[in-house]
Each structure stands twice: as C-alpha cells, then as structure tokens.
C-alpha positions in Angstrom: 17.2 17.4 -16.2 15.0 14.9 -14.4 12.7 12.4 -16.0 9.0 11.9 -15.6 8.6 8.8 -13.5 5.3 7.0 -12.8 4.9 4.3 -10.2 1.9 2.1 -10.6 0.7 0.0 -7.7 -2.3 -1.8 -6.3 -2.9 -1.1 -2.6 -4.3 -3.4 0.0 -1.4 -5.5 1.1 1.9 -4.5 -0.6 1.4 -1.1 -2.0 3.5 1.0 0.4 6.3 -1.6 0.2 6.2 -1.3 -3.6 6.6 2.4 -3.4 9.6 2.1 -1.0 11.4 -0.2 -3.4 10.5 1.8 -6.5 12.0 4.9 -4.9 15.4 3.2 -5.0 15.2 3.7 -8.8 14.2 7.4 -8.7 16.6 10.3 -8.9 16.3 13.4 -6.8 15.5 15.7 -9.8 12.9 13.3 -11.3 9.2 14.4 -11.4 7.4 11.6 -9.6 3.8 10.4 -10.0 2.2 7.6 -8.0 -0.9 5.9 -9.4 -2.8 3.6 -7.1 -5.0 1.1 -8.9 -7.9 -0.1 -6.8 -9.0 -3.5 -7.9 -9.2 -5.2 -4.5 -12.3 -6.5 -2.9 -13.8 -5.4 0.4 -12.5 -8.5 2.2 -9.3 -6.6 2.9 -10.8 -3.2 3.4 -8.8 -2.4 6.5 -5.6 -3.6 5.0 -6.4 -1.2 2.1 -7.2 1.6 4.5 -3.8 1.3 6.3 -1.9 0.8 3.1 -3.4 3.8 1.4 -2.8 6.1 4.4 0.9 5.0 4.4 1.1 5.7 0.7 -0.5 9.1 1.2 1.9 9.9 4.0 4.9 9.0 1.8 3.5 11.0 -1.2 3.1 14.0 1.1 6.7 13.6 2.3 7.9 13.4 -1.3 5.7 16.2 -2.5 4.7 14.2 -5.5 1.5 13.6 -7.5 -0.8 10.9 -6.1 -3.8 9.7 -8.0 -6.3 6.8 -7.6 -8.3 4.9 -10.2 -10.9 2.2 -9.5 -11.2 -0.5 -12.1 -11.5 -4.2 -12.7 -8.4 -6.4 -13.2 -8.8 -6.9 -17.0 -8.7 -3.1 -17.5 -6.0 -2.2 -14.9 -3.0 -2.1 -17.3 -5.0 -0.2 -20.0 -5.8 2.4 -17.4 -2.2 2.5 -16.1 -0.9 3.0 -19.7 -3.4 5.8 -20.3 -2.3 7.5 -17.1 1.4 7.1 -18.0 0.8 8.6 -21.5 -1.0 11.6 -19.9 1.9 12.2 -17.6 4.4 11.9 -20.5 6.2 9.2 -18.6 9.9 8.4 -19.3 10.2 5.6 -16.8 7.3 3.4 -15.8 7.7 1.3 -12.6 5.0 -1.3 -12.0 4.5 -3.2 -8.8 3.7 -6.8 -9.5 0.6 -8.3 -7.8 0.0 -11.9 -7.1 -2.4 -12.3 -10.1 -0.1 -10.9 -12.8 1.7 -14.1 -13.5 -1.6 -15.8 -14.5 -2.5 -12.7 -16.5 0.7 -13.1 -18.4 0.0 -16.7 -19.2 -3.6 -16.0 -20.3 -3.2 -12.7 -22.1 0.4 -12.9 -23.5 3.3 -10.6 -22.7 2.3 -7.6 -20.5 5.6 -5.9 -21.2 5.1 -6.2 -24.9 1.7 -4.6 -24.6 3.0 -1.7 -22.5 6.0 -1.0 -24.7 3.8 -1.0 -27.9 1.8 1.8 -26.3 4.8 3.5 -24.7 7.7 2.7 -27.1 10.0 5.4 -25.7 9.4 4.5 -22.1 11.8 2.6 -19.8 9.9 -0.2 -18.1 10.7 -1.7 -14.7 8.8 -4.3 -12.6 9.0 -4.6 -8.8 8.5 -8.3 -7.8 5.7 -8.9 -5.3 7.9 -10.9 -2.9 10.2 -7.8 -2.4 7.2 -5.7 -1.3 5.8 -8.0 1.4 7.7 -8.6 4.6 8.6 -12.2 5.3 6.4 -12.2 8.4 3.4 -10.5 6.8 1.2 -13.6 6.5 1.9 -14.4 10.2 -1.0 -12.0 10.9 -4.7 -12.0 10.4 -6.4 -9.4 8.2 -6.7 -6.0 9.7 -9.7 -5.0 11.8 -11.0 -1.7 13.2 -10.3 -1.3 17.0 -10.3 1.5 19.6 -7.7 2.1 22.2 -7.8 4.0 25.5 -5.2 4.7 28.1 -6.1 2.9 31.3 -3.8 2.8 34.4 -1.0 4.3 32.3 -1.1 1.9 29.4 -3.0 1.9 26.1 -5.3 -1.1 25.6 -8.1 -2.1 23.2 -11.5 -1.2 24.4 -15.1 -1.5 23.2 -16.5 1.7 21.5 -19.1 2.7 24.1 -20.3 6.3 23.8 -17.1 7.2 21.9 -15.1 6.6 25.1 -11.7 6.0 23.6 -8.5 7.9 22.8 -7.6 6.7 19.3 -8.9 4.6 16.4 -6.6 1.9 15.1 -6.3 -1.1 12.8 -5.1 -4.2 14.5 -3.4 -7.2 12.9 -3.6 -10.2 15.3 -0.8 -12.7 15.4 -1.8 -16.1 14.0 0.4 -17.9 16.6 -1.4 -16.9 19.8 -4.8 -16.7 21.4 -3.8 -13.5 23.2 -4.2 -10.0 22.0 -0.8 -9.9 20.4 0.3 -8.5 17.0 0.8 -5.2 15.2 -1.4 -2.1 15.5 -1.6 1.0 13.3 -2.9 4.0 15.3 -4.4 7.1 13.7 -2.7 10.2 15.3 -4.1 13.2 13.5 -3.6 12.6 9.7 -0.8 10.1 10.3 -0.5 6.5 11.1 2.0 5.1 13.5 2.9 1.5 13.9 3.3 -0.2 17.3 3.4 -3.7 18.7 0.7 -5.0 21.0 1.5 -7.7 23.5 -1.1 -9.4 25.7 -3.5 -6.5 25.1 -1.0 -3.7 25.9 0.0 -1.4 23.2 3.7 -0.3 22.9 4.0 3.3 24.2 3.9 6.2 21.7 
C-alpha cells in the first residue's frame, strides 16, 4: 500500500525543479500532495507565473492534489506542518529555498521542529542547488511579451490593438544586447519553452 507523500515548495524560481527531483523519491502507488507556499515578492512575478503554470501542468499530468497558501516567511513552516498533518503525511519532502540556511541559524533546527510536530513522518530536504539549472542566472528576470508570426517566423511585437498570436514570458540572456534568450509561450492552458535568437523564436 502506498504512502501519503507531501511535497512542499516555494515557487518563483526553483519550484518546478524541486518537484521534478522530489518525484524521484515517490513510488507509483503513493498518494501525492503538492503544497506551493507563496512568500515571494512581486519583483519576480513573471518568474512565479511561469513556475506555477509548470507546476500546475505537472500536477495535472500526475493527477495529484495541488494546493497554494500565501504567508510570510516566519510562518511558512508552521503552515506547511499544519497542511502535512491534515493530509496524514507519511513522507514530507521540503524544497530548500535560499533563505532557509539563515533561518536555521536564527531559529534553531528546522528538522527538529518538524519532527516534533510530525514524529512518525519521514523527512527529506531537496537542496536548492539541485533545483536550479546551472545557467539559470545567465538570464534576466522574466517579462511579459507578445509574439506574432511575420514572414513565416514568430517574433516579439508590441501589443497594439491585440494584434498578436500568443502571450509569452521572456528571459533575456545577460550576455548579449540582442533579443536572445528563453521564452515560455502560452498555448491554450499549457506553457511551451523555446529559444529566441536575435528576435526570432524557435519554431513550435
């Protein structure tokens, strides 16, 4: 019989990557819950938008429970533990964020706190560096763009009178002045990732 497994992540940069690595620890007959903890600022709102859509797509593919809570950092783990208790979690998998190491120093052992509240629960942490691609910080923060097919190729255009084919979120490379980088395109309810080079979007 499978176990109740809860994956707790923050989205905005590394959330979908955390889910991918956490799934390596999940068995086929486990009951899976994904809790997204939103403590990020609006500075990375398009990063969050893309990451959440990717998490949602993955949750739909897995046919698992997906929930979101908004909170502040000091209450994040309390909320996560309450959720895990509600789901009768046997295995709790937590995606580490960049601030957790400082939290551990200031507040004491996070794992001890969780295991005091969930003494029968197996606890796993997914390190932040596993969830972020090595080249992630080669790109600027995401921004909303619009693309349109012109002369057989998709390019970024200004949104004038809704004259575009798709909305997208564009991450520009930090190593060029040209429109080159990665773009996530909304196609129906899904996101697809493509490269963009000198303003031309890879075909899809």
